[in-house]
N, C-alpha and C positions, 0 to 999 in steps of 0.2 A: 541777115536781119534778126534771126532767132537768137544768135549769140549775143547780140546787142541787148535784146529784151531780157535774156537770162542774166546778163551782167547788171542791168539796171534793177532788176528784181533782187538780186543778191545785195547790191548796194543799199537798196531801200530796207531790206530785212536787217542788214547790219546796222544801219542808221537807227531804225526803230528799236532794235535790241539795245544799242548803246544808250539811247535816250531813256529807255525803261530801267536799265541797270543804274544809270546815273541818278534817276529820280528815286530809286530804292535807296541808294547810298545817302542821298540828301534827306530822305524821310527818316532813315535810321538815325542819322546825326541829329535831326530836329527832335526826335523822340528822346534822345539822350539829353539834350539841352532842357527840354520840358521836364523830364524826370528829375534832373538835377535841381531845377528851380524849386520843386516841391521839397526836396531834401534840404536845399539851402534855407528855405523859410523855417524849417524845423531847427536847423543849426542856429539861426538867428534867435530863435526862441530860447535855446540853451544859453546863448550869450546874454540875452536880456535877463534871464533868471539869475545869472551870476551878478550882473550889474545892479539889480534891484533888491537883492536880499543880503546885503553886507551885514556882518554882525555889528553890534553897537560898540561904542568905544570902551565899554565896561568889560568886554570879553577878555579872557585870559590871553597871555602872550602866545601860547601854543596855538590857540584858535586863530588869532590874528595872523600868525605866521602861515598856517595852513591855508587860510583864506587868501592871503597875499599871493601864495603860490598858485592858487586856483585862478585868481584874477590875472596873473602873469600868463598862465596857460591859456586863459580865455583870449587875451590879447594876441598871443601867438596864433591861436586858432582863427581869430578874426582876420589877421593878416593873410593867413593861408586861404581862408574863405574868399577874401577879396580877389586874390590871384585866380582861384578856381572859378570864380564868377565870370571872369573875363574869358577863360578858356575851359569850359566844363568837361571837355573830353580830352584834354591835354594830359598825357600820362604823368609827367613829372609834377604837375600841379596837383593832380589827384593823389599822388603818392605823398606829397608834403601835407595835404589836407588830412589824409588818413593818419599820418604820424602825429599831427597836431591834435586830432580828435582823440587819439590814444592818450596823449599827454593830458588833455583836458579830463578825460575819464579817470585817469590815475589820480589827478589832483582832487577831483571830486570824491574819490574813494577815501583819500586822506582826510578830507573834511568830514565826510560821513562817519569815519572811524574814530573821531575824537571822543574821548570819554564824556559821559553825560554831565559830569560836574563842571566841564569847561564851557559847555554851550547850553543854551536854553533848549530843553527837549522839544517843546512845542514848535519852536522856530525851525529846528532841524527836521522834525517830522513833516512839517508843511513843505519845506524845501525838498525833502526826500520824495514825498508824494508827487510833487510837480515834476521833479527830475525823472522819476520812473515813468510817469505818463508820457513825457516827451521821448524817453528812451524807447518805449514800445512803438510809438508813431515813427520815430526815426529809423528803427530797425526795419519796419515795413517799407518805408520809402527807400531805404538803402538796398533792400532786397530787390525792389522794383528797378532801381537804378542799375544795379549789377546785372539784372536780366537784360535790360535794354542795352547795356554796354556789351554784353556777350553777343547779342544779336547783331549789333553794329560791327563788332570785330569779326564775326562770322561772315557778314556781308562783304566786308572789304578784303577778306581772305580767300573768297571763292574765285576760282578761275572760271571765266575770263574777266569777271568784274574787278578782280585785283589789278588788272591793267588800267582800268579807268580810275581806280582808287589811287594808283601810283601817279597817273597822269594829272589828276586834279588835286593831289596832295592830301588825301584822306589818310590819316595816321591811326594806328590802333589806340584805343582808349584804355584807361586803367580803372578797374573796379575799385570800389571802396570797401 
């Protein structure tokens, strides 16, 4: 009889541990999704900034070419963001988003680096100020997201929780 009680106690302890470990994995994944939602909102603000501040038709050809490259980079970024929205902790989607964000940043640097005689200085200064404000907020959100991703990856990599992660299909996430 005592062997039976010990067995049932061991099964109960194992069951409760598994439930707790699974809940931790789900909680870590949920925190990653919430953290990405904040970052995604800031990324959409970057896209809106590009869409609403196009140079006028009087701008020089170099300015229009640089702006066209920025708009193309924004479209690429928007497509990557759409994929990442569907799977915010999916490593290939995050890697593509990081690449697209780098392209967007490089394109913005080209627009920002245009000579002052090609663009209206007040227009560029306003745009630069708004971009920098978003960049600061985005970097804070990105740091938070990367911290949450590190916690998530740590949680799914710890033994014996990694057995549950494998069983339920928790995959390592990619930081931005």
